[in-house]
C-alpha positions in Angstrom: 16.0 -37.7 1.5 16.7 -34.2 2.9 14.2 -32.5 5.0 12.2 -29.7 3.3 13.0 -26.2 4.3 9.6 -25.6 5.8 10.1 -28.5 8.2 13.0 -26.6 9.9 12.9 -27.4 13.6 11.0 -24.8 15.6 13.9 -23.9 17.9 16.1 -23.2 14.9 13.4 -21.1 13.3 13.0 -19.1 16.5 16.7 -18.5 16.7 16.8 -17.4 13.1 13.9 -15.1 13.7 15.6 -13.5 16.6 18.7 -12.9 14.6 16.9 -11.4 11.6 14.9 -9.1 13.9 18.0 -7.8 15.5 19.6 -7.2 12.1 16.5 -5.5 10.9 16.4 -3.3 14.0 20.0 -2.2 13.4 19.3 -1.2 9.8 15.9 0.4 10.6 17.6 2.3 13.4 20.1 3.7 10.9 17.2 4.8 8.6 15.3 6.3 11.6 18.3 8.4 12.6 19.6 9.5 9.2 16.3 9.9 7.5 14.8 12.8 9.5 18.1 14.8 9.0 17.9 14.3 5.2 14.1 15.0 5.2 14.8 18.4 7.0 17.7 19.1 4.6 15.7 18.3 1.4 12.2 19.4 2.5 11.0 16.1 0.9 7.6 14.7 2.0 8.5 11.2 0.6 11.7 11.2 2.6 9.8 12.4 5.7 7.2 9.6 5.2 10.0 7.1 4.7 11.7 8.2 7.9 8.3 8.0 9.8 7.9 4.5 8.4 11.4 3.5 9.7 10.4 4.7 13.2 7.1 2.7 13.0 9.0 -0.4 11.8 11.5 0.1 14.7 8.7 0.2 17.3 6.9 -2.8 15.8 10.2 -4.7 15.5 11.0 -4.2 19.2 7.6 -5.6 20.1 7.9 -8.6 17.8 11.4 -9.2 19.1 10.2 -9.3 22.7 7.4 -11.7 21.7 9.8 -14.1 19.8 12.3 -13.9 22.8 9.5 -14.9 25.2 8.5 -17.8 23.0 12.2 -18.9 23.0 12.1 -18.9 26.8 8.7 -20.5 27.6 7.6 -22.2 24.3 4.5 -21.7 22.3 1.9 -21.5 25.0 -1.1 -19.3 26.0 1.1 -16.4 27.2 2.9 -16.3 23.8 -0.4 -16.4 22.0 -1.5 -13.3 24.0 1.7 -11.6 23.1 1.2 -12.6 19.5 -2.1 -10.8 19.3 -0.8 -7.8 21.2 2.1 -7.6 18.8 -0.3 -7.7 15.8 -2.3 -4.9 17.4 0.8 -2.7 17.8 1.8 -3.3 14.2 -1.7 -2.4 13.0 -1.7 0.8 15.1 1.7 1.8 13.7 0.6 1.2 10.1 -2.7 3.2 10.6 -0.6 6.1 12.1 1.6 6.0 9.1 -1.3 6.1 6.7 -2.8 9.1 8.5 0.5 10.9 8.4 1.1 10.3 4.7 -2.5 11.4 3.9 -2.2 14.7 5.8 1.3 15.6 4.6 0.6 14.7 1.0 -2.5 17.0 0.9 -0.5 19.8 2.6 2.4 19.5 0.1 0.1 19.6 -2.9 -1.8 22.6 -1.6 1.4 24.6 -0.8 3.3 23.3 -3.9 6.2 22.4 -1.6 9.4 21.9 -3.6 12.0 19.4 -2.3 15.7 20.1 -2.6 17.7 17.5 -4.5 20.2 15.5 -2.4 22.7 12.9 -3.4 22.8 11.6 0.2 19.0 11.0 0.1 19.3 9.1 -3.2 22.1 6.9 -1.7 20.0 6.1 1.4 17.0 5.2 -0.7 19.2 3.0 -3.0 20.8 1.2 -0.1 17.4 0.6 1.5 16.1 -0.8 -1.9 18.8 -3.5 -1.5 18.7 -4.3 2.2 15.1 -3.9 3.2 13.5 -6.4 0.7 15.9 -9.1 1.8 15.1 -8.6 5.5 11.4 -8.5 4.9 11.4 -11.7 2.8 13.4 -13.5 5.5 11.0 -12.4 8.2 8.0 -13.4 6.1 9.4 -16.9 5.5 10.2 -17.4 9.2 6.8 -16.0 10.2 5.2 -18.6 8.0 7.4 -21.4 9.4 6.5 -20.3 13.0 2.8 -19.5 12.1 3.5 -16.1 13.6 0.9 -13.4 12.7 3.0 -10.8 14.4 6.2 -11.7 12.5 4.3 -11.8 9.2 2.8 -8.4 10.1 6.3 -7.1 10.9 7.5 -8.4 7.5 4.6 -6.4 6.0 6.0 -3.3 7.6 9.3 -4.2 6.0 7.7 -4.7 2.6 6.0 -1.3 3.0 9.4 0.2 3.8 10.9 -1.4 0.8 8.1 -0.2 -1.4 8.6 3.3 0.0 12.3 3.1 -0.7 11.7 2.2 -4.4 9.1 4.9 -4.6 11.3 7.4 -2.8 14.2 6.6 -5.1 12.1 7.0 -8.2 10.6 10.3 -7.0 14.1 11.7 -6.1 15.5 10.7 -9.4 12.6 12.1 -11.4 12.7 15.4 -9.4 16.4 15.7 -10.1 16.1 14.9 -13.8 12.9 16.7 -14.8 12.2 19.1 -11.9 8.6 17.9 -11.4 7.7 19.3 -7.9 4.5 17.3 -7.6 6.3 13.9 -7.9 7.3 14.0 -4.2 3.7 14.0 -2.7 2.4 11.8 -5.4 5.1 9.2 -4.7 4.1 9.4 -1.0 0.4 8.9 -1.8 1.3 5.8 -3.9 2.0 3.7 -0.9 -1.3 4.4 0.9 -3.3 1.4 -0.4 -0.6 -1.1 0.6 -0.2 0.5 4.1 -3.9 0.5 4.8 -4.4 -3.1 3.5 -1.6 -4.4 5.7 -2.9 -2.4 8.7 -6.3 -4.0 8.4 -4.8 -7.4 8.1 -2.8 -6.9 11.3 -5.8 -5.5 13.1 -7.8 -8.6 12.0 -5.1 -10.9 13.3 -5.1 -9.0 16.6 -8.9 -9.3 17.0 -9.4 -12.9 15.8 -6.0 -14.6 16.2 -6.2 -15.7 12.5 -3.3 -15.5 10.2 -2.8 -12.7 7.6 -4.2 -13.4 4.2 -1.5 -12.7 1.5 
């Protein structure tokens, strides 16, 4: 009888986690570089928040990658557990920072009635992210569960947040282009706050207690 997927040998799971983290960092790096330019070009809060999230995910991904690499070198010992909790704390801090940024900028955009400029390139970036980001996040979440890694699951949560933002961004950009609703941009940005704050609290709890995320 074949071995169940969840019984994948730990060394193979760690290698797969390293590969998916590198692939994720490459894509998030593209978003983090291209996104701010498009945000400045379109004056879009949702695009700006999306770009900020990409930067947050890149930082947290680097921390998680270093933690997984260290485990690959020394095994799952006390040092790795300390890195695990530290990584979860970094993920939590990044997500809380993202929530504060979105809250402030959304209120500012609604108060000033800031109108974004339609952009085909912004729509293409959001559409591409809608395809790539969910796949990467699902892979990281599965490997995080296999490795019992709070930090990797938390990093996957950042990926799911980015994917949710991509879908929200795409919807907002299309509605703005089709109907000209100026308020859709900040409303779309506000729509992700609950998810961001919930995952930030889960990552903070994992950092403080060492317990796994509750999904």
